[in-house]
C-alpha positions as CSV (number, residue, x, y, z in Angstrom):
1,M,-5.0,25.0,12.6
2,K,-4.2,26.3,9.1
3,R,-6.0,24.4,6.4
4,G,-4.0,23.0,3.5
5,H,-5.1,23.6,0.0
6,A,-5.3,21.2,-3.0
7,L,-1.9,22.3,-4.4
8,A,0.0,22.3,-1.1
9,L,3.3,20.3,-1.3
10,P,2.0,17.4,0.9
11,N,-0.9,17.0,-1.5
12,L,1.3,17.2,-4.6
13,L,3.4,14.3,-3.1
14,T,0.2,12.3,-2.7
15,Y,-0.8,13.0,-6.3
16,G,2.6,11.9,-7.4
17,R,2.1,8.6,-5.5
18,C,-1.1,8.0,-7.4
19,I,0.6,8.8,-10.7
20,A,3.3,6.3,-9.9
21,V,0.8,3.4,-9.7
22,P,0.2,3.1,-13.5
23,M,3.9,3.8,-14.2
24,V,5.0,0.8,-12.0
25,A,2.3,-1.4,-13.6
26,A,3.4,-0.3,-17.1
27,C,7.0,-1.2,-16.4
28,L,6.1,-4.7,-15.1
29,F,3.7,-5.2,-18.0
30,W,6.4,-4.2,-20.5
31,A,9.0,-6.4,-18.8
32,D,6.8,-9.5,-18.7
33,I,4.0,-9.4,-21.3
34,L,6.0,-7.4,-23.9
35,A,9.3,-9.1,-23.0
36,G,11.0,-5.8,-22.5
37,G,13.9,-7.0,-20.3
38,M,14.8,-7.2,-16.6
39,W,16.0,-3.6,-16.6
40,L,12.4,-2.5,-16.5
41,R,12.0,-4.1,-13.1
42,W,14.7,-1.8,-11.8
43,I,12.8,1.2,-13.3
44,A,9.6,-0.1,-11.6
45,L,11.5,-0.4,-8.3
46,A,13.0,3.1,-8.6
47,I,9.5,4.6,-9.2
48,Y,8.1,2.6,-6.4
49,V,10.8,3.6,-3.9
50,V,10.3,7.3,-4.7
51,A,6.5,6.8,-4.3
52,A,6.9,4.9,-1.0
53,I,9.2,7.7,0.4
54,T,6.5,10.3,-0.3
55,D,4.2,8.2,1.9
56,F,6.3,9.4,4.9
57,F,6.9,12.9,3.8
58,D,3.4,13.9,2.7
59,G,1.9,13.2,6.2
60,Y,5.0,14.6,8.0
61,L,5.0,17.8,6.0
62,A,1.3,18.3,6.3
63,R,1.6,18.1,10.1
64,V,4.7,20.2,10.5
65,W,3.4,22.9,8.1
66,S,-0.2,22.6,9.4
67,Q,-1.4,21.9,5.9
68,Q,-3.8,19.1,6.6
69,S,-6.6,19.1,4.1
70,A,-9.7,17.0,3.4
71,I,-8.4,15.8,0.0
72,G,-5.1,14.8,1.6
73,R,-6.8,12.8,4.3
74,M,-8.9,11.1,1.7
75,L,-6.2,10.4,-0.9
76,D,-3.3,9.4,1.4
77,P,-4.6,6.0,2.4
78,I,-6.1,5.4,-1.1
79,A,-2.7,6.1,-2.7
80,D,-1.0,3.5,-0.4
81,K,-3.6,0.9,-1.2
82,L,-3.5,1.5,-4.9
83,L,0.3,1.3,-5.0
84,V,0.5,-2.0,-3.0
85,S,-2.6,-3.6,-4.6
86,T,-1.6,-2.9,-8.2
87,S,1.9,-4.1,-7.5
88,L,0.7,-7.3,-5.9
89,L,-1.6,-8.0,-8.9
90,M,1.2,-7.4,-11.4
91,L,3.6,-9.5,-9.4
92,A,1.1,-12.3,-9.3
93,S,0.5,-11.9,-13.0
94,D,4.2,-12.3,-13.9
95,G,4.7,-15.3,-11.5
96,T,6.9,-13.6,-8.9
97,I,4.2,-14.3,-6.4
98,R,2.8,-17.8,-7.0
99,G,1.6,-21.0,-5.3
100,W,0.9,-20.7,-1.6
101,S,2.3,-17.2,-1.5
102,L,-0.7,-16.0,-3.4
103,W,-2.7,-16.4,-0.2
104,A,-0.6,-13.8,1.5
105,A,-1.4,-11.4,-1.4
106,V,-5.1,-12.4,-1.1
107,V,-5.2,-11.7,2.6
108,I,-3.6,-8.2,2.1
109,L,-6.1,-7.3,-0.7
110,C,-9.2,-8.6,1.1
111,R,-8.2,-6.8,4.4
112,E,-7.7,-3.5,2.6
113,I,-11.1,-3.8,0.9
114,L,-12.9,-4.8,4.1
115,V,-11.3,-2.1,6.3
116,S,-12.1,0.5,3.7
117,G,-15.7,-0.6,3.6
118,L,-15.8,-0.6,7.5
119,R,-14.3,2.9,7.6
120,E,-16.8,4.2,5.1
121,F,-19.7,2.8,7.1
122,L,-18.4,4.2,10.4
123,A,-17.8,7.6,8.8
124,E,-21.5,7.7,8.0
125,L,-22.1,7.2,11.8
126,R,-19.6,10.0,12.5
127,V,-17.3,7.4,14.2
128,S,-13.6,7.8,13.7
129,V,-11.3,4.8,13.9
130,P,-7.7,6.2,14.4
131,V,-4.8,4.7,12.7
132,T,-2.7,2.7,15.2
133,R,1.1,2.5,15.4
134,L,0.9,-1.2,14.4
135,A,-1.2,-0.3,11.3
136,K,1.6,2.1,10.3
137,W,4.1,-0.8,10.7
138,K,1.8,-2.9,8.6
139,T,1.9,-0.4,5.8
140,T,5.7,-0.2,6.1
141,A,6.0,-4.0,6.0
142,Q,3.8,-4.2,2.9
143,L,5.8,-1.4,1.1
144,V,9.1,-3.1,1.9
145,A,7.9,-6.6,0.9
146,V,6.5,-5.4,-2.4
147,G,9.7,-3.3,-3.1
148,V,11.9,-6.4,-2.6
149,L,9.6,-8.5,-4.8
150,L,9.6,-5.8,-7.6
151,A,13.4,-6.4,-7.8
152,G,12.5,-10.1,-7.8
153,P,14.2,-12.1,-10.6
154,A,16.4,-9.1,-11.6
155,G,17.6,-8.9,-8.0
156,D,18.2,-12.7,-7.9
157,K,20.8,-12.2,-10.6
158,L,22.8,-9.9,-8.3
159,A,22.2,-11.7,-5.0
160,P,20.4,-15.1,-5.1
161,G,17.5,-15.3,-2.7
162,I,16.1,-11.8,-3.1
163,T,12.7,-13.1,-4.3
164,L,12.6,-15.6,-1.3
165,V,13.4,-12.7,1.1
166,G,10.5,-10.8,-0.5
167,I,8.1,-13.7,-0.1
168,V,9.0,-14.1,3.6
169,L,8.5,-10.3,4.1
170,L,5.1,-10.6,2.3
171,W,4.0,-13.3,4.7
172,I,5.1,-11.1,7.7
173,A,3.1,-8.2,6.1
174,A,0.1,-10.5,5.7
175,L,0.1,-11.6,9.3
176,L,0.3,-7.9,10.4
177,T,-2.5,-7.2,8.0
178,L,-4.7,-9.9,9.5
179,Y,-4.0,-8.7,13.1
180,T,-4.6,-5.0,12.4
181,G,-7.7,-5.9,10.3
182,W,-9.1,-7.8,13.3
183,D,-8.3,-4.8,15.5
184,Y,-10.3,-2.5,13.2
185,F,-13.2,-4.9,13.0
186,R,-13.3,-5.3,16.8
187,A,-13.2,-1.5,17.2
188,G,-16.1,-1.1,14.7
189,A,-18.1,-4.2,15.7
190,R,-19.9,-2.4,18.6
191,H,-21.3,0.2,16.2
192,L,-22.3,-2.4,13.7
193,I,-24.3,-4.3,16.4
194,E,-25.8,-1.2,17.8
195,D,-26.9,-0.1,14.3
196,D,-28.7,-3.5,13.8
197,A,-30.4,-3.5,17.2
């Protein structure tokens, strides 16, 4: 298998997704804290959508062109988590996500941290936990839910109920997140117990 290098196109797409994170955050900060206007939410959404699309293409192109690389394998899941987590924090900050729905965001954030820690621990034991198809659906559900919520109040002016749809999708994503998190923990629990024995 041909090794990909740091500047291969799949890796460049992943770097772009990382760069999109502060751009989305800045747009939401400007729109809310600096009262820059609702049009900034559409800019944030556009940047986010482009970044989310690269999530599919970087992995796909790396496989098709046999350009998998260590940096790509490391950064790809990190870029996803940064994009979703930062967006959720900003959406909670501006009140798009509030009340009971904050718990859905907390579940998503906690699961991502716990699974990342578990993966790091298992990597030290040379144990690989493969990404399941359901985990990929979980990531897709999170990306779609956050995208709808980024439109939020701006979207509600075009079609009332956009924010509500986003909240419902966020809860669906949170349930998938819980289930896949339990799956990962169950897969790694045996190694945790053996290590303590």
